[in-house]
N, C-alpha and C positions, 0 to 999 in steps of 0.2 A: 541636661540632667537625665540620668538613666535610672529607671526603677526596674526591679525584677522580683519574682517570687518563685518559690519552690513548694511543691505539694507532694506528700507521700501518704498513700492510703494503705492502711494496715487492716486486713480482714481478720476479725475476731471470730465470728461464726457466720452463718448464712444471713442473719439479720443485723448484726452489729459490725460497723466499720469505724475505725479510728483514723482521723485525718490529722497529719502534722503539717503545719505551714510555717515557712520562714519567708518573710518579706523584707526587702531592703529598698529604701528610698534614697535617691541621690547617692548611689553606690560608689561612684568615683570621688565623692566629696568635693566636687568642683564648686568653687566660690563664685556666685553670681552677685556682683557688687551692685548696690543701689546707686541712685543718682547722687552726684556730689552736691554739697550745700550751695544753693544759688543766691543766697542773700549776701550781697557784698557790703552794703552800708547798713549800719544800725544807728539811726539818728545822725549824729555828726561824726561817728567813728567807723572805721573799717571793721567788718565782722571777722573774728578769728577762725570761724569755720567755713569761710567762703572757699569753695572748690575742694573741700576735704570730704572724702568718703568715710562715713561714720557707721555704716551698717551694710548688711547683705540683703539681697532681694529674696533669696530662698533660704530654707533651713539647711542645717548641716546633715550629714549622713544619719539616717534613722533605721534601726533594725527592730523588727517585732516578730515574736514567735507565738504560735497558738496551737492548741489541741482541740479537735472538734469530734464529738461522738455522734455518729449518724446511725439512726435506728429506724 
């Protein structure tokens, strides 16, 4: 999983700065699958979810943007 961030500082005057941020998490959107279902028997029957992957271990790509005023 690859995360990255970009920052841009914009000087307004001697005392004020504006910072723009762009952050990306799981930028390649790579799927990390969770463990498959390990329950084979449920009572006297076979489990229909045995060996089936039903979820991912990590979240999908996320982007966030922010403005920060520094004084």
